[in-house]
N, C-alpha and C positions, 0 to 999 in steps of 0.2 A: 475471456474474463478470467481474472485470477482472484481467488478468495484466500486470504491468509488468516489462519486461526491459530493462535498460540505459537507464533513463530518469532518471538521477540528478538532472538539472536540474529535475525537477518533484517530487521526493520531499518537499522541505520544504513544498510546497503541500498535502501530504496530511494535515497535522496536524489540520485541522478534520474531515476524513473519519474519521480514526482516533479522534478525540475524540468522534465521533458527536454533534456539535452540530447536531441536526436541527430544522427548523421544520416544523410540520405545518399544512397547509391542507386541510381536509376529510379524506379518507382517504389523501392523498399526503404524502410527506415530501420536504423540500428542504433544501439545504445551500448556504451561501456558500463557494465555492472561490476562493482567491486565486492568481492566476498573475502574478507580479511585482507591478505596481501595479494590475492589473485584477482585479476581483472579479465572479464570475458566480453567480447563484442557479441551482443545478442540481437537477433532480428525481432522487431516489434511489429505486431499486427496493426494494421491501420485502425481497427476498431478496438484496440486494447483498453481495458478497464481494470482497475485494481481496487479491491475491497479489503480493508483491514478490519477485522471484527475483534473487539476487545471490550471488557467491562469498563464503564465510564471512569470509575475511581482508579483503575489501573492505568488508564491512558493519562490522566492528569497527574498521577503520582510517580509513574515510572517512565513515561515516554519523554525523550528530549523535547524541549519547547520548540526548536526549529522544525522537528518532525510534526508536532501537533499543529503548528501554524500552516503547514503545507497540505494537511488533510481537510477535505470537506467533511464536516462532522454531522452525523445523523444520530439521533437518539431513539432507540427502540425499547419500548416498555411492554413486556409481555401482557400486562394487564390491559393494555389498549388494543392488543391484537386478539387475545383469547378471552372467552367468557369464563367465569368461575368454574363452571361444570366441566370445562375442557381441560 
């Protein structure tokens, strides 16, 4: 599992991972990930999960719409998780 927190500069490089354009060699899966002008073929674990944590207003104001559309969005409100005394 990968958790990304405050890594906006690489979010656009995640399109291939989110599109799941995998290449299979034997029983392993790989993906070409681009970082700026550099592309790397990375092995992807079969149980790979990616979490992007960001404030709601920043997502809708700063993320490119194609990226927002590819994410499964969950909203977490701390008031629903913690009691006032916590």
